N, C-alpha and C positions, 0 to 999 in steps of 0.2 A: 814499315815501322817508323822510319824517320819522317814520313809525311804526317803520320798521326801524332808523333811526339817530336817536333822540330828541335827541341832543346836537348834531346838525347845525345850524350857524348860517348857512352860505353855500352855495349851490348854483348852479353855472354863473355865478359871479361876481355873483350877486344874493342879497341878504339874504333869508332865509326869514321871512315874516310868521307870527307865532304868536299864537294866542288865549291870553290870560293872564287869570287870575282873581285874581291877587294884586296887592296895592297896590305902588306904587313903593317901592324900598328906603328904609328909615328908619334913623335912628341906633340904635346898639346899646343905648342907654339907654331906647329906647321900650318901652312896656309892652305892645305888640302880642303876641299869642299865636301863635307859629309852628305850634302844633299845633291851631289852630282848624279845625273841619270845612270841607271845600271846598264852594263854592257848588253848589247842585243844579240851577241853571238859568243859561242864557246871559244876558248883560246886556240883550239886546233880546228882546222877546216874539215869538212866531210870529204872523204876520198871516194873513189869509184869502187867497182868490184875488186875483191881481193882473192886472187887465186895463186897458190904457191905449192910447190912440191908435186905438181901434176900438170900434164900437158892440157892446155885449155881446150884443145879439140876433143879430148875425151869427155869433158863436161858438156860441151856443145852437142856432141853426138848423142849422149845419153838423154839430155833434156829434149832435144829435137825429135826424139822418138817417143819418149815417155809421155810428154804432155799431150800430143795429138791422140795417143791411144787412150789417155785418161778422158779426153773429150768425147771420143767416138767409139772406142772398142775396149772398154775396161776389162772385159773378159780375158783379152789377150795379155794383160799385165801379169797374170799369174805366172808367166814364164820367167819374169825377171826377179821375183821375190825368192829369197832363200827359204828352204824348208822350215827354218826356225825364225823367220823374219817376223817383226811386229809392226803393226800399224795402228795409229790412233789419230783423232782429230779433235780440235777444240774450236767451238764457235764463240768468238768474243763479241758480245752484243753491245757493250757499253760504247758510248761516244767519247773518245779521248778529247782533251781540251784543244789540241791542235786541229783535230778534224772539225770540232764544233766551231772554231773560229773561221776555218775555211768555208764551212757551210755547204759542202758538196751533197750531204744527205738530204737537203731540202732545196737544192739548186734547180732553177727553171731550165738551166742548160742541160741538166741530166734528169728529165722527168721520169725515167724508168726506175730511178732509185726508190721512189715511193711504192713501187710494186713488189719490191723484195720482201720476203718473209723469212723469219728465222725458224719457224716450226719444223720444216724438213731436216734442218741441221741439228736442232736441239734434241729431237726425239724421233727414233725410228726403231725398227725391229732388231737392229744390230747393236743397240745400246745407246746410240746418240752421242752427243758431245761429251768429251772426257775432261770436264773442268773440275779438277781435284779439290780445289779450295771450296768451290760452291757446293759440291756434293757432300763433302765432309761436314760443312756447316749446317746442312739441312737435316741429315739424320745419319748417325755413324753406321748403323747396320745397313740401311738401304744404299747409303753412299758407297760402302765397300762393295756391295753387290754390283752396283753400276760401274764402279771402277774396273771390276773384273770383266764385266760384259762388254765394256767399251774399249778394251785392249784386245786386238785381234792378232792371232798368231798363226802363221802358215799361209801359203798362197791361196788355198781354197777359202779359208775364213776371211782373209783380207779382200778377196775379190767379191765375196758376198756382201761385205760391208760397204765397199766403194760403189757397188751397183745400186745401193739404196740412197746414195747422195744425189742431190740435184745435178742435172746435166750442166756442163760448163763449156766455155770456149776460150781458150788461151790464144791470143794474137801474137804468137812467137815470131811470125814473119813480119810484124809491124815494127814500130819504133823500139829500138833496143833500150832507150832510156826508161821504158816502162818496167824494166826488170833489173834487179841487182843480184849478183851471184858472188858468194864467198865459198871458198873450198881450200882445205888443207889436209895433210895426212894426220892420222891419229894412230896410236899404237906403235909397236916396235917389232923389228925383225919380220918373221913369217906372219905375225899377226897384224901387220900394217894394213890399215883401212883408210878410207877417205871420208871426211866429213864434208857434206855439201849442203848449203843453205841458199834457197832462192826466194827473193821477195818480188812480188809483182801483182798483177791484177788479172781477172778473168770476167767474162760476161756470163751471167747465170741464165740458163734457158728455162722456160721460153720467154720470160719477161724482159730479157736483155738488160737488166740492171747490172751494174759493175760492182764487184767486190774486190777488196785487196786480200792478199794471202801471204803467208810465210810458210815455207815447206822445208823441213830438215831431213836429210837422208844420211845414213851411214852405209857406205858402199864398200865392197870388197871385190877383188878380181874373181871373175866367174870360174869355178873349178872345171877342169877338163871332164867332159862327159856329163856335166850337170844340165839341168833343164834350160838354164839360161844360155849356156854355150851352144847347145843344140839348136837354139832359136836365135843365134847370132847376136847375143848380148855379150859385151866384153866385161860387164860387171854384174854383180848380183846385189840386191838390196837387202841389208840386214835389219835396218830400222827406218821407219817412215812416219813422220809426224806432220800433220797439216793444221795450220791455224788459219781460220777464216774470219775476217773482220770487215767492218764498214770501209768503204772506199776512202783512201787518202791519196793525195797527189804524189806522183813520183818525185816531186821536189824534196820529199823527205830524205832521199838518198842521192840527190843530184850533187855532183862535186861543187864545192864552194864553201862559203861561210856556214857554219852549223848554228842555226838560229836557236836562241833560247826559247822564244815564243813563236807560235805559228802566225802566219800572216793571212790576211783575207785573200780570197782567190782573185786572180787577175791583176795582182800587184806584187812586185818583188819587194817594194819598200812601202810598208804601211804608213799612212799619214798619222802622225802622233801629235796630239794637241799639247802645246807647251804647258808644263805644269808650273804653277806659281812656286817660286823658290823662297824658302824661309830666309830671313836676314842672317848674314854670316855670324852676327853676334848672338843669335838666339842659342840658349843653353837649355837642353832638356833636363827635367828633374831626374834624379837617380832612379825612381821607380819606373818611369816611362822608358828610360834608357835601358834598364834591365829587361823590360818586356820586349823591346825592340831587338836587343842582342840575342834573344832566344829564337828569333826568326831568321832563317838563313837568307842570303842573297840568292836570286834577285827579288824574292818576295818582300824583303825588308823595305826596299825602296818604294815598292808599290803600296805597301801598308802606310808608309809615311806620307806618300802623295795623297792617299784617300783621307788620312787624318787632317791634313792641311786644308783640303777642299770641303770637308763635311763637318769638321769638329767632332767626329766620332772618336771614341777611345781606341786603343790598340786592338783589344779583343774584338769589338764589333767591326772595326775596319777590316781585320783579317777574315772574319766570318763573311762579311759582305763580298770580299774578293774571292774567297773560296767557293761561294755559291754561284759566282759568275765566271768561273774558269780563269781567275786571275787576270781578267781583262779590265783595265781601269775604266774605260769608257762604259762598258756594260754595267760595271758596278755602280758608276755614277748615275746611269739611267735608272737602275733598280732602286737606288737610294732616293732619287727624286720621286719615283712612283710611290714608294712606301710613305714618304713624307706627305705627299699629296693625299694619299688614302687616309692617313692618320688625321690630317686636317679636316677632311670631309666627315670622318667618323666623329671627331670632336664637335663639329658644327651640328651634326644630327643629334648628339647627346644634349647639346645646349638647347636646341629647339624643343626636345622632348621634355627637358626639365622646366622650361618656360611654360609649356602648355599644361604642365601638371600642377602649376602654382594655383592656389585658390583665388578666385575673383572676389575682391572686396566690394 
């Protein structure tokens, strides 16, 4: 909602919390530079996997057994699901701005990415991808039917659903940096459970293209005499949700500075072209200042940079950046191309008008 309405301050009678990279307001006599470059990273760094309230070996043992079975023997996974367990999955087909900047989906270094298809994930006999917002926006009636069909309950129904998904290969014995795991207890007393979320990647068979995924589980101790216990599982799965998306580098969760904007592949520090700075004495008129103040940082600095380089107004500068993933250089290239096309079109109109004049 805040992306669509950046100036929104209150929603449902609650103040909207905003991330800000600017210092508190200072007196007008301050020497602070309003045109200083926006920060490139968040105030707090990215940390590694977060596991608390549970022995890490429990998590490792569960995943080391579950993921290989999902790759090669999905039928056997019926043992670990609780009789009332639920499973669903979502195929996220859009290209996020960070992934677009990195360019892995069209990279020559990963030619198999072009062989990946979304069809088997989006639609199948088990109901397909469970994207609630998309389904409800299409048709309220059919959307509700698909919501129900794409939520699978019980081990047998869950196994039938996962058998229809494309084959996968998780390289869990490879580089540990390719996966990130978060886990902590939920619930209280006898109802204590474990929330487990794993981020990582897998190769899709047979094309060998790489996809990224996020998988969230709610686990509970396997009851004595249960199907899970009889098959040597220490836990049982109560809930399982899988999100499949386009490949993105593990740098997204690598410990270190949390970048505001993605960087091009093969470079930890993207080369930035110095932006021309407005004179310190320049004062923006109140109307322009009001338009700028409605745009949150760091987008505000990018809009101002585009205005300075192109003489576009605030609205068109913001639209130009939005259409180009808020990448200044891409926005400039797009602006120059549009300007060139407009000049060509104007020249053609001029030739046409000259040729239509009567000859005296």
